N, CA and C of each residue as an Amber inpcrd file, in Angstrom:
protein
   327
  70.0600000 -73.8430000 149.5040000  70.6390000 -72.8280000 149.6730000
  72.5400000 -73.2500000 149.8520000  73.4440000 -73.0040000 148.6060000
  74.6000000 -73.1520000 149.2590000  75.1250000 -72.0900000 150.0630000
  76.4120000 -72.3310000 150.3720000  77.1930000 -71.0340000 151.1860000
  77.6070000 -69.8000000 149.9200000  77.5390000 -70.1060000 148.5900000
  78.0150000 -69.4490000 147.3190000  76.3450000 -68.4730000 147.6080000
  75.6690000 -68.8640000 147.7610000  74.0150000 -68.1440000 147.3060000
  73.9360000 -67.1610000 148.7200000  74.6070000 -67.4790000 149.3650000
  74.3610000 -67.0090000 150.9390000  75.1750000 -65.6400000 151.0250000
  76.7960000 -65.8320000 150.6850000  77.3070000 -64.7920000 150.4170000
  76.9890000 -63.9820000 149.6160000  76.3420000 -64.2040000 148.2680000
  75.9660000 -63.1650000 147.3340000  74.6080000 -62.5930000 147.4300000
  73.9730000 -63.1660000 148.4480000  72.8870000 -62.3210000 148.9750000
  72.8790000 -61.5120000 149.8370000  74.3710000 -61.8390000 150.4700000
  74.6320000 -60.7170000 151.8400000  75.2500000 -59.5530000 150.9530000
  76.0630000 -59.9850000 150.0560000  76.7290000 -58.4160000 149.0330000
  75.3140000 -57.7690000 148.6430000  74.7240000 -58.1080000 147.8330000
  73.5930000 -57.2170000 147.5770000  72.2390000 -56.8720000 148.4480000
  72.2550000 -57.3490000 149.8200000  71.7500000 -56.7420000 150.5780000
  72.9200000 -55.4170000 151.1670000  73.4770000 -55.6020000 151.2710000
  74.7740000 -54.7280000 151.8710000  74.9380000 -53.7030000 150.4280000
  74.8560000 -53.8040000 149.5480000  74.5390000 -52.7830000 148.3630000
  73.4660000 -52.0560000 148.3670000  72.6160000 -52.4270000 148.9610000
  71.0960000 -51.9980000 148.9230000  71.4000000 -51.4910000 149.6410000
  71.6550000 -51.7390000 151.3090000  71.7030000 -51.0920000 152.1210000
  72.5150000 -49.5210000 152.2950000  73.6140000 -49.8830000 151.8400000
  74.7340000 -48.5880000 150.9420000  73.6820000 -47.4810000 150.7550000
  72.9460000 -48.0880000 149.6090000  72.4750000 -47.1200000 148.5960000
  71.0580000 -46.5570000 149.1780000  70.3740000 -47.2450000 150.0410000
  69.5860000 -46.7070000 150.9150000  70.1230000 -45.5330000 152.0370000
  71.2890000 -45.7400000 152.4230000  71.9020000 -44.7820000 153.5200000
  72.1070000 -43.5620000 152.4140000  72.6660000 -43.4810000 151.1120000
  73.1620000 -42.5730000 150.7190000  71.9770000 -41.8710000 150.0130000
  70.6750000 -42.1510000 150.0030000  69.4300000 -41.3960000 150.0540000
  68.6740000 -41.0900000 151.3180000  69.3940000 -41.4990000 152.3470000
  68.6270000 -41.0050000 153.3150000  69.7640000 -39.5710000 153.4780000
  70.7730000 -39.9290000 153.3990000  71.7360000 -38.7300000 153.6740000
  71.3050000 -37.3240000 152.8760000  70.9610000 -37.7760000 151.2270000
  70.2730000 -36.6400000 150.4400000  69.3150000 -36.3960000 150.8800000
  68.3230000 -37.1800000 151.5430000  67.0000000 -36.5130000 151.7850000
  66.9310000 -35.5030000 153.4530000  67.9370000 -36.1300000 154.1100000
  68.3920000 -35.3250000 155.4260000  68.7840000 -34.0290000 154.9870000
  69.2370000 -33.5060000 153.6710000  70.0180000 -32.6770000 153.3530000
  69.1730000 -31.7390000 153.0840000  68.0000000 -31.9020000 151.9810000
  66.6510000 -31.5490000 151.9770000  66.1920000 -30.7740000 153.4780000
  65.9840000 -31.6260000 153.7140000  65.0250000 -31.5490000 155.3560000
  66.0100000 -30.5410000 156.3220000  67.3270000 -30.6040000 156.4120000
  68.1390000 -29.6650000 156.5130000  67.9700000 -28.0570000 156.4480000
  67.5500000 -28.1960000 155.0950000  67.3420000 -26.6360000 154.1840000
  66.1620000 -26.1390000 154.7360000  64.9940000 -27.2400000 154.3820000
  63.7510000 -26.5730000 154.7470000  63.5750000 -26.4030000 156.1180000
  64.3960000 -26.7400000 156.9570000  64.6410000 -26.6150000 158.5850000
  65.1870000 -25.0620000 158.6090000  66.1960000 -25.0530000 158.0690000
  66.8970000 -23.6540000 158.1610000  66.2900000 -22.4440000 157.6040000
  65.2400000 -23.0360000 156.4930000  64.4740000 -21.7590000 155.6690000
  63.3100000 -21.3510000 157.2030000  62.8950000 -22.6870000 157.8500000
  61.8500000 -22.1770000 158.9510000  62.3770000 -21.3000000 159.9440000
  63.6360000 -21.7610000 160.1690000  64.4280000 -20.8720000 161.5180000
  64.5780000 -19.5860000 161.5600000  65.0760000 -19.2950000 159.9510000
  65.2090000 -18.0680000 159.7490000  64.2730000 -16.8920000 159.6090000
  62.9050000 -17.7440000 158.9840000  61.9070000 -17.1100000 159.0200000
  61.3120000 -16.8940000 160.0790000  61.0810000 -17.5520000 160.6330000
  60.9490000 -17.4930000 162.4840000  61.6380000 -16.2140000 163.3370000
  62.9400000 -16.1970000 163.1810000  63.7380000 -15.2180000 163.6160000
  63.4920000 -13.9000000 163.0850000  63.3860000 -14.0400000 161.7260000
  63.0400000 -12.7110000 161.0240000  61.5020000 -12.1280000 161.7210000
  60.5700000 -13.2260000 161.7240000  59.4410000 -12.6990000 162.1910000
  59.5570000 -11.8260000 163.9700000  60.3910000 -12.9460000 164.5880000
  60.3030000 -12.3510000 166.3780000  60.9010000 -11.2340000 165.7930000
  62.1530000 -10.7180000 165.5610000  62.7570000  -9.8280000 165.0640000
  61.9690000  -8.5400000 164.7230000  60.7470000  -8.9210000 163.7550000
  60.0840000  -7.5820000 163.2550000  59.0120000  -7.7940000 164.2370000
  58.6920000  -8.3610000 165.0200000  57.7130000  -7.9560000 165.8920000
  58.3910000  -7.1220000 167.1190000  59.5690000  -7.8830000 167.7070000
  60.0220000  -7.0630000 168.5700000  60.0120000  -5.4760000 168.3000000
  60.2160000  -5.1750000 166.8050000  60.9640000  -3.9560000 166.4740000
  59.1900000  -3.2150000 166.3270000  58.3400000  -3.4970000 166.0880000
  56.8520000  -3.1310000 165.6400000  56.0700000  -2.8950000 166.8740000
  56.1150000  -3.8920000 167.9040000  54.9380000  -3.7170000 168.9470000
  55.0390000  -2.6090000 169.6010000  53.8130000  -2.2970000 170.4240000
  53.7600000  -0.6190000 171.1070000  54.0680000  -1.1170000 172.1970000
  53.4810000  -2.3500000 173.1220000  53.3730000  -2.3730000 174.7260000
  55.0490000  -2.4710000 175.4000000  55.6070000  -2.4540000 176.0970000
  56.6760000  -2.8000000 176.7540000  56.6160000  -4.5550000 177.5920000
  57.7350000  -4.4250000 177.2890000  57.2790000  -6.1540000 177.9830000
  57.4950000  -6.2240000 179.5570000  58.4510000  -5.3640000 180.5610000
  57.8820000  -5.3640000 181.7990000  56.6570000  -4.0360000 181.7820000
  56.5060000  -3.8440000 183.0940000  55.2840000  -3.0020000 183.2030000
  56.1330000  -1.8270000 184.4120000  56.6580000  -0.7440000 184.3760000
  57.3260000   0.0680000 185.1390000  56.1660000   1.0910000 185.7060000
  56.5100000   1.3580000 186.9980000  55.7400000   2.3020000 187.6890000
  55.7380000   3.4690000 187.4100000  56.7920000   4.1220000 186.4460000
  56.5610000   5.5440000 185.7960000  55.8460000   5.3870000 184.7040000
  55.0070000   6.7140000 184.8000000  54.3300000   6.4100000 183.1890000
  54.9850000   7.2510000 182.2790000  55.0410000   6.3730000 181.0570000
  55.6090000   6.7320000 179.7060000  54.7220000   7.8560000 179.3050000
  55.6740000   8.7290000 178.3840000  55.2220000   9.9290000 177.5850000
  54.2360000   9.1630000 176.3710000  53.3820000   9.8390000 176.0610000
  52.6160000   9.0590000 175.1270000  53.7130000   9.5480000 173.5150000
  53.6440000   8.4290000 172.9210000  54.7450000   8.5330000 171.5490000
  53.7020000   9.1380000 170.2980000  54.1640000  10.1600000 169.7910000
  53.2790000  10.4260000 168.6370000  53.5050000   9.3280000 167.3760000
  52.1510000   9.6580000 166.8750000  52.2760000   8.5590000 165.7760000
  53.1100000   9.0470000 164.3030000  54.0940000   8.6280000 164.3510000
  55.1220000   9.4390000 162.9700000  54.3680000   8.6190000 161.5380000
  53.6030000   8.6480000 161.1240000  53.0770000   8.0960000 160.0250000
  53.6540000   9.0630000 158.9070000  55.0600000   8.7960000 158.6360000
  55.4240000   9.8900000 157.6180000  55.4540000   9.0840000 155.6880000
  55.8010000   9.8340000 154.7170000  55.7760000   9.0010000 153.6310000
  57.1200000   8.1520000 153.5390000  58.2440000   8.3790000 154.0770000
  59.5040000   7.6590000 154.1620000  59.2310000   6.6610000 155.3940000
  58.9070000   6.6960000 156.1590000  58.8510000   5.3520000 157.0600000
  57.5600000   4.3140000 156.6040000  56.6680000   4.6130000 155.6950000
  55.7190000   3.8650000 154.9500000  56.1660000   3.1440000 153.7440000
  57.2470000   4.0570000 153.2650000  57.8120000   3.3960000 152.2630000
  58.9810000   2.2990000 152.3840000  59.8070000   2.8850000 153.3610000
  60.4850000   1.8940000 154.1100000  60.2490000   0.7000000 154.5060000
  58.9680000   0.6560000 155.1950000  58.4110000  -0.5460000 155.9540000
  57.5230000  -1.2560000 154.4320000  57.2570000  -0.6040000 153.3690000
  57.0290000  -1.4450000 152.2860000  58.3730000  -1.8990000 151.6590000
  58.9030000  -1.3400000 151.2860000  60.3860000  -1.9780000 150.7100000
  60.7810000  -3.3720000 151.4060000  60.7800000  -3.0660000 152.6000000
  61.3420000  -4.2400000 153.5670000  60.7210000  -5.4080000 153.2940000
  59.6210000  -5.2660000 153.6930000  58.3230000  -6.7370000 153.4200000
  58.4870000  -7.0630000 151.6680000  58.9640000  -6.1250000 150.7880000
  58.8970000  -6.4160000 149.5410000  60.3030000  -7.2470000 149.1830000
  61.3570000  -6.7680000 149.6620000  62.5290000  -7.3680000 149.4780000
  62.6530000  -8.9790000 150.3780000  61.8970000  -8.9820000 151.8890000
  62.2760000 -10.1280000 152.2890000  61.1920000 -10.9820000 151.2010000
  59.9410000 -10.6560000 150.8990000  59.2030000 -11.6360000 150.0320000
  60.2790000 -12.0790000 148.7520000  60.8130000 -11.1590000 147.8730000
  61.3850000 -11.5110000 146.6890000  62.4550000 -12.7660000 147.5800000
  63.4100000 -12.0340000 148.4010000  64.4250000 -13.2970000 148.7240000
  63.6710000 -14.6310000 149.3160000  62.8940000 -14.5480000 149.9360000
  61.9590000 -16.0510000 150.1310000  61.8870000 -16.5390000 148.9290000
  61.1570000 -15.9090000 147.9310000  61.0280000 -16.6250000 147.0230000
  62.0470000 -17.1030000 145.9280000  62.8710000 -16.6210000 145.7900000
  64.5720000 -16.8310000 145.6030000  64.8260000 -17.9950000 145.9110000
  65.0470000 -17.9250000 147.2420000  65.1030000 -19.1610000 148.1940000
  64.3400000 -20.2690000 147.8490000  63.3950000 -20.2550000 147.7560000
  62.2850000 -21.6580000 147.8340000  62.7600000 -21.8920000 146.0740000
  62.8680000 -21.1940000 145.1930000  63.0140000 -21.6850000 143.8860000
  64.3590000 -22.1300000 143.4010000  65.1270000 -21.9490000 144.4330000
  66.5920000 -22.3830000 144.3330000  66.3260000 -23.9660000 144.9600000
  65.8870000 -24.3100000 145.7920000  65.8220000 -25.5150000 146.9120000
  64.7620000 -26.3660000 145.9320000  63.9470000 -25.8050000 145.2180000
  63.2850000 -26.6460000 144.4650000  63.7940000 -27.0090000 143.0110000
  64.8650000 -26.2780000 142.4650000  65.8650000 -26.5150000 141.3550000
  66.8460000 -27.4120000 141.5330000  67.2010000 -27.6470000 143.1390000
  68.4280000 -28.4410000 143.5230000  67.4820000 -29.6390000 143.6010000
  66.2680000 -29.6070000 144.2110000  65.6010000 -30.9710000 144.0980000
  65.3500000 -31.8510000 142.7450000  65.0180000 -30.7600000 142.2680000
  64.5830000 -31.7620000 140.6280000  65.7070000 -32.0610000 140.1140000
  67.1380000 -31.1230000 140.0420000  68.2620000 -31.7200000 139.9520000
  68.7020000 -33.3590000 140.2310000  68.2780000 -33.2300000 141.8060000
  68.7810000 -34.4060000 142.3150000  67.9530000 -35.4950000 141.6570000
  66.5100000 -35.3550000 141.6530000  65.6220000 -36.4080000 141.1280000
  66.3220000 -36.7530000 139.7860000  66.6480000 -35.8150000 138.7780000
  67.0280000 -36.2410000 137.1850000  68.1300000 -37.2380000 137.4400000
  68.9490000 -36.5300000 138.4200000  70.5220000 -37.2400000 138.2870000
  70.0140000 -38.7190000 138.8060000  69.2390000 -38.6390000 139.5760000
  69.3970000 -40.2080000 140.3100000  68.7490000 -40.8280000 139.0530000
  67.4930000 -40.1720000 138.1240000  66.9630000 -41.5780000 137.0730000
  67.8050000 -41.7480000 136.1400000
């Protein structure tokens, strides 16, 4: 191999490396979005659990008064609307991420 061939091969390898780095950057953006979705859903679940749970975290020595179960029409409706809105938002977010991924794949080809 001549010096010219080695230089040309070196340039080709550098271009290949640059393309691979660009792909890694694009893929890492997708992974960050998925991780963000997972983090947000975990935080929402933890918040909902804290609101719903009935047992206190620390055991106090004073007896607590018994809570009356307030299953009213409005509280039941509020809970159903909350979970419905959460599900719709999650589906819209997933659909948007999928559309972006498909657009990037179509742009690459």
